[in-house]
N, C-alpha and C positions, 0 to 999 in steps of 0.2 A: 247484382249490378243494377244501377239506375240507367235506363235506356229511354232515349227520346226517339219516337217513331214519327217521321215527318210524312204526312199524308194518310187520310182515313178513308180511302176506297177499300175495296175488298182485299187488296194486297196488304195495305197498312193495318187495317183492323184485324186481319187474320194474324199478321206478325205480332201485333200487340197481345192478342189473346194467347198465343202459344208462348210468348215470353212470360206472361203472367203464370201460365201453367207450370213453368220451370222455376218459379220463385223470384223472378226479377221484378224490380220496381219500374213501372212504365208510365210515360207521359205520351199521349197520342195527340198530335197537332194537325189541324186542318184549317184552311182559310175560309171554308164554308161553315154555316151555322149547324150543320149536322154531317154525319158520315155519308159517303156514297152519293154526293150531289154533283159529281162531275162525271168521269168516265164510267163509273160503276152505276150510274143512275138509271139508264134505260137501254141497256145493251141487248143483244139477241137472246139472252136468257138461257142459252144452251150450255150444258156441261158436256162438251163434245170431245171426250177422250179419243174416240175412234175417228173423228174428222178433224185432224189437227195438222194436215199437211202445210208446210211453210209456203209462203207466197213465191219464194225463189225456187224455180225449177227450170229445166232447159227450154221450155216453151214460153216462159214468162216475158222475156224481153220482146219477143215478136208480138205477143198479145198486147203488151203495154203500148207499143208503138201504134198498133192498129186502133187501140181504144183512145188515143190521146185527144181526138176531136169529137168524141162521143160523151156528152155531159152525163149520160146515165150509165157509163161503162162500170163494170165491177171494180176495176182498179184504174183510177184516173190520176195520171201524173201531170201536175201543172207546174212547169219550170218557174223557179223563183231566183231572184238575185241574192242567193243565199248559198255560200260555200258549204255549209253544213248539209243542205239538201243534196248537193252534187257529190259530196264525199260519201254520204250514206248510199246514194244510188250506185256509185262505183263499187262499194263493198257489196251491195245487193247483187250486182251483176256477177261478182266473183263467186257468189253462192249458187248461181244458176247452172249447176252441173249435176249429173246423176250422183256422183260420189258425195257431194255436199248435201244434196237433197236427202239421201239415205241416212247420212250421219245426223242431220238435223231432225229428221222424223224420229229416229231412235231416241233422242233426248226428249223430244216433245211427248212421245208416248210414255216414256218412263216417268216423266214428271206428272203427266195426266193421270196415270193409274195410281200413283202415290197420292196425288191430290184428291182423287175421287174417294179413295178409301178414307183419307183424313177428313173429308167433308162429312161422310157418314158418321164418323166418330164424334165430330164436333156437334152435329145435330143431336146425336144421342146424349151427349154430355150437357148440352145447354137447353134442350127442349124447344129450340127456336121453331116457331111455326110460320111458314111463309108459302105463298103460292108455288106449288111444286108438282111435277108429274114425273114418274119413273117408268114411262112407257116406251122409252128408247127414242132414237132419232132415225128418220128415213130421208135418204137423198133421192130426189125425184128427177128423172131424166125425160126430156121431151125430144132429144136428138139421138138418133140411132148410133151415130159414130161416137158421141160422148159416152153413151151407155156401154158400147163395146170396150172403150178404154177404162171404164169403171172396174172391169174385172181385174186388170193389172194393178190398179190402186188398191183394190180389196186384198189381193194376194200379198202386196207389200205390207199392208197392215197386219195380215195374219202372221207374217214372219216375225212381227214384233208382239205377237200374243193377243192381237185384237181380232175378234170374230166378226168382221164386217161381212154380212151375207149379201150376195148378189141375187136379186129376186125379180121375177117377171111382173108384168102389170097386174095380173089377177091376184097374185100374192100381196102385192103392194096395196091393192084396193081392199083386201081382206084385213090387212093390218090397220089401214086408215081409210075407212069407208067415205069420209068427207071428200076424198079426192075423186069420187065418182062424177062430180060435176064437171071435171075437166079430163075425164078418162080417155077421151079420143086423142088427146095430145100426148099422153104418157106412153113411153116405150118400155119402161122398166125402172128399177131403182136398186138401191142398196139399203140395208137396215142393220142397225146395231141395237139390240134390245137392252144392253147394259147401260147405255147413255141415258141422260135425263135432262130436264130443264126446270128452271125456277127463277123467281124474281130476286136478282142480285141485290138490288137496293134494299128491299125489305129485310133480307137476311143480314146484310152488312150493318144496317142501322141497329138491328136487334143485337148483333154481335158486339157493336160498340157499347151499347147499354150494359151488356153482360160484362164487358171489360171494366166498366165503371163500378159495377157491383163487386167485382173481384179486386178492386182497389186502384185501378188505373186513374190517372188524372187526365181528363179530356179538356184540351184547350182548343175549342172550336172558335171560328171567327177570328183567327190569328194568322196574319201574313208572316211568311218567313222572309225576313229582310236580308240576313246574311249568315254565313258560317264564319266564325272567327277562328283563324288558324295561327298557330305559333309553334315553333319547334317541331314541325313535321306532324302535328296532331291537331285535331279539332278541339278547341278549348270551350267554346260556347256556341249556341245558336241564338241569334237575336230575332225576336218576334215583335209584332205590333198588333194590338187588338183593333179589329175593324170597327167596333162599336164605340169604344172609349178613346181610342188613339194612344192608349198607354203602351209604352215600350217595356219589354222585359227580356232578360237573358237567361237561358237555361244551361246549366252545367250537368254533364252526365258522364258515365263511363263508356257509353257507346251511343252513336247516332245512326239511325237507319233512314236512308233516303228512299221513300216509297211514294214519290210524287208523280208517277206516271210519266207523261211526256215532258213535264216540267222538271223532271230529275236532271235532264241534260243541261239546261241553262244554269240550274243551281250548282251543279258540280263544276261546270265550266268556270264559274266565278271563283273557284279555289284551284283552278289549274288542272282539273281532271276532265278528260274528254271521253264520253261514253257514246257508243254508236246507237243512239235512240233518236228516232224521228217521228213526229206525230202523223198518224193516218186518220183523217177525219171520217168517221163512220156515222151513218144516219139510222134513225128508227122512227116508226110511227106506231103509236099505241091506240088501238081503236076499240070503241065499245061494240059488243056483239049485238046484232039485230036478230039473229036466228041461232041461238046457242046450240040447238039440237043438231045443226048441220056444220058446226065448227069443228076443226081438227082437234084431236086429243093427243096425237103423237107430234112431237116437234119435227119440223120439216126443213130440208134444205132444197131450194129450188135451183137446179143446176143452170138453167137458162139465164137467170139473172144473178146467181150467186148470192141469194138472200136467204135468211133464216126466218121461219115462222113458228111462233110458240104461243100457245094459249095460256093465259095467266088469269084463271078464274073466269070472270065475265068480260075479259078484254082479250084482244088479239094483238100480239107484238110482231111486227115485221121489221127486220133490220138487215143492214148490209151495206155494201159498197165501201170502197176506201178511196179517199182523195188525198193525194200527197201535195199539200199546198201550204205548209207551215202551220202556224198557230191560229188559223182563221176559224172562228166558231160561229160565223154569221149564218143565219138561215134565210136571209132575204136576198142573196145573190142569185143571178140567173141560173148558175150551175146548181146551187143548193135547192132552188125551187124545182128544177127539172128532176133532181134525184128524189125529192119528196113526192112529186107527182107520180114518178115511176113506181114507188112503193105502193101507192094507193091503186094505181092501174093494175099492178100485178096481182094484188089481193083480189080485185074484182074479177080478173081473168080466171084465177084459180078457184075462188070460192064466191061466185056471184051472189050478192044479196046477204051474205053471212055477217059481214061487219059494216059499220057505218063509215063508208069511204067518201062521204060528201065533203067537199072543200068548204072553207068558211063562206065563200061566195054562194054556195049552194045550201047554206044553213047548217052545215056540219061543223064539228069541232075536233078534227084530228089532232092528236097530241104529238107533234113533230119534235124531234130532239136530234142533236148531234153531239158527238164527243170525240176526243182525240185519243186514238189508240196508240200507245207508246211502243213503236215497233223497232226491233233490231233487224239488221239485214238478214239474219238467219231465222227470225221469229223465235229464237231461243232466248228466254229472259236472262237478265244479269242478276244473279243471286250470290252474295258473298261479301268478302272483305275488299275494301278499296285501298289504294296506296297510302292515304293519310291515316295515321293511327286514330283509332276509335270510330272510323267512318265505314259504314256498310251500305250496301245497295240491295234493293229488291224491286226491280222495275224492268220494263221492256217486254211486257207480256203480249203486246199487240192485241189481236182479237180474242185471245185465250185467257184474259185475266180472270174471268169467272170460273173457267175450267181449271186453271192452275192456281187460283188464289189460296185455297186452304192449304195445299201442299207447299206452296212457296213460303207462306208464313211459317209453317212448321219447320221447313228446312232451314230457313234463316235463323229461327230461334234455336234450333239444334246446333248449328254452326257456331253461333255466338256463345252458346253454353259449352263449347268444347266437344261436341258430339259429331259423329259422322252420319248424315242422313242415309237411310237404307234404300238408295236408288242409284242407278248408273247415270250420273249427271255431272257435267263439268262446272263446278262452282267457281266464281270469280275469286282469285287470290288463294286458291287451294289446289293441290295436286289432284289429278283425276282419281287416284286410288287411295288417298289418305286425307286426313284433315290438317296436314302440315302446310304452313304457308309456302307459297311459291317464292322462288328467288326474285322474280320480277312479277309483281302483282298488277299487271296492266289489264284494264277492263276488256280491251280488244282481244286479249288472249282467250276469252271465253266464247268468242263467236267465230 
């Protein structure tokens, strides 16, 4: 089949690669001049199979209300005059139960394990070299009560086959000696040696080039103007080149929407409503001043809910979610406060290790923000949509890098008439077979 994949982040590029592996003809489209220049560009870098709990849990509503007036809060909801935001929020609140939390965790872990194994296979098959470390992920606690609650979370993950270890401060410092600079603040942690981290942008761009070598057509710098629909099926996708202004229409046997947060408005234009809302996440990538004292293990700081990963001679600190629509500005008061918080936290944890000077101080921190495409469950939408020939692979929230390889493989398998080998509810398919559902509504998957 001829397949057009719309979006060349980690999800779209992985989808294209796996489709090529199964003999399909592929066109990969993105509005940017290269792959992974939007949400996949500077994420937290973690492949966090073991740290995949959804945002929606019984405590989330109260925390969100408490955090509403804190510009540096881990999850900041900024009310908009947008019914889509409020509809998403109501669906999110419906997932804040113990039963929904366990159900969603089960799907996220299943997809994570499947994806992690797939990533290893892809690296072996392509030989892609990118900044990467397989030393695990440690979750660091500075609050005794939160650390006590970590045992319950670890037990939940163990029920799903994930060996998240609860460890004391001494063991944590043995695993990551760089934490000794802030040892007096630490009460304990959890650790999963099977997790890893790496640069998603470098991997995804190399993967797109590998797709081209395998015969894919890469149409970068092309805006998606519209999907043309007739007779209950997508007939064409209309594009316009950003550099020449030339319009073109592509015909295919299947169209895969992998446009992250922008999947929702694109699909709304053809009458399909999917529960995806953008969560604005931030990162700072800092040059190392003292590499010998920099962490080697990827870390999660529980106090600020941020992730810290070393990428060669740089340190990436990322986190926080801001629910405020499609705002990508870094110059607003809230954005500036969140960026300052990232620098301050790195200096508190690892004083003098990275260059945390602001531009006013002569430094050049590489700040970035991206829109995490979140569903109310945090479970992505993967599968067939109600219009014929139309598929979706979007809604991965903060786990796009963790779930990207497997999501691409699963979509390619479904499109090829195969059933992916994992317990996951795919859009437009029954839970136990690859047969189409009688009502293939995207909301049925969440």
